[in-house]
N, C-alpha and C positions, 0 to 999 in steps of 0.2 A: 290796519290791528289783527294781529294775530289770535284765531282763540282760546292762546293764556290768557291776553292782554283784556280781552274780552272779559273773562272768565272774574279775574282778581280786578279789574273794575270794579263788576258785578255785586259778589266779595267782600268786596273794600264800601258799597253801597248798602249795602245790608248794614255790616257789621254797623258804623256811623250812622242807618237810621233808629237799628234797634236802640244803640247810646242813647239818640237827641227823643223817641219812645219809649224810651223807659224816666229818663232824667225831665224830659217837657211836656209829658201829658202826664203824671201821675197826678191825684187827686188827692188832694191833705184831707187829715178826714174832720178842719176846721171848714171844710166849702161845700162838702157829701157827707150823703153812708156809706163809706167805705167800708167792703168788705170779701177782702180779697184771700184770706183764712191759708194766707203765705199761699197763692197759686204762683202770683209774679216770683216771688223767690224763688221755684222750686221750679219753674219752666228757666229764668236765667240758670239755676245748675243745672240742671237738664240739658239743654242747649249747649253749654257751654262744652258739658264733659263728655258729648253724645260728639258735637263736629269737630275737637277735639283728640277722639279717640277715631272717627270714622276719618279723619288724614292721618292719625299716622297706617292705621290700616291700612289706606289708599298707599300710601307711602314706601311701603315697607311687604304689603302682601300681591300675588302673583294678579295681572285682569284678568279676572274670570267669568265675569259680564257676560254673560253673550260673545265666551271667545276672547273678549279685550276687543271688542269692538268700537275700531276710531268713532264713528257717525254717537256713541256713546255719550260724551263729550260734547259733541256739539245738541244732544241734546236735555243733556245738563242742564248749559247753557239759555236756551230756548225757553226749557220749564220755569231756569232759576230768571228767567226775565218778565219769564208772565205770573208763576210766583211775587213776585216784586211790586209788578205792576196790580197786581189785584189786590195781595196787602193793603198798600198806598192811596187804593181809590176809598176800597174799603173806612181807612181813617182819614180822610180827605173824606167820605161822606158821612161821615161824624159831627166833624168838625170838633167842636168844647168839647161834644158829651162822651169823645172817644179817653178812656182814659187808658196807662198804663198798669194799674193794678184796678180790681173792680170795682165799681164805685158808682153809684145814682146821684145823680143831681138831682137837686129839687125841680129843676127847668126840663129834667131830661125827657123828657118821649122815644113812643115804641119805631126805629127809622121803618121804613117799606118802598123804601125807592134805593135805585140803583141796584149794585151789584145784593141788596139787601132782599128788595121781590127772588129775587133765587135760594137762596138761602139766613141763612142766621146769624152766622160768623165768618162770615165772606175775606176776612184777615186771619183767621187764620185759617182757613184755605188757601189762605194767599203762603200760608208757610208754611201748612203741611207738600207745596207745591214744590216750595223751596229744600226744605229738606230732603224731598226724594229727587232732584234737582241735584242733591250736595252726596248724593250719592247713586244716579246714575252719571252724576262727571267724577268721581271714583274707577267705575268700572269695578270693582269688585263687589263679591256677591256678599260677602259678610261687612264692607263698609253702607253698605246700602243699609244692610238690617240695622247695622251702628245706627245707622242716618233717622232712617224713619222711623224706628218697633219706640225706642224711649219717649222721643222728643213727642210724638205722637200719642202714646199712654199720659203724659204728664201734663197734653193739651183738652185733653180729655178728659181728665182732669177741671183742669184750668174753664171748657165748660162749663161741666156739671156747677159750680159753685157759681161762674157766671147765670146761667138758668136759673139757679136757685133764689140770688136777691134779681132777677128780672120778674120772676112771677115774685114773690113777695109786693116786689115796687107796683106792679103794673096786674097783678093777678089776676082775671078771666079774661084781657088784652093781652097779656101776652100767651096766655095759654091758646086763644084764640088763633093768633100769628102762628104756634108750635104746630098746629092742628094744619094751616097753612102750604108752611113751607117747612126743610128738611135741617139739620141743626149745620151742615159741614160741605158736601157735596151733593149739585144739583139729583133728586130725583131718587137719591140711593138712602142718604143717609142725615 
């Protein structure tokens, strides 16, 4: 299997999984306290726009990231596989408590096992790795910026919305968790 085929399998797997997550795990107002503040719609709009623009720039622009080095495609594939693994593991760890929109279920507890021991938002860490992978695979500086900057900004807004909801729902317990683990990047942020 060529690296191009592997890349497209990973991209299609990512897209299919995000559609599934968006449709199948969305909490309805009757099942929990939905506090999304438009962050799910914002994420979809920004991610679709950024990925489309990144692809356009990559297809029409020069290969100017590290001189267009071919190893960047391999780094993109590895990053994509790692990002998807982190995201899917985080979603599976939360199980029924995972929701595409920001919502707190009555039965929900703060997760402190698995990847959640290291960061409070590992599913977003997985997405961040995916966005970086897409940018690296493009081998274009502008495409990398387009893939990472707007999507990360939208994700940071979503994390803020999510943390506000978790603070309201769990109070001191969530504040204690916040002091013990970083938000997105282990040991850094």
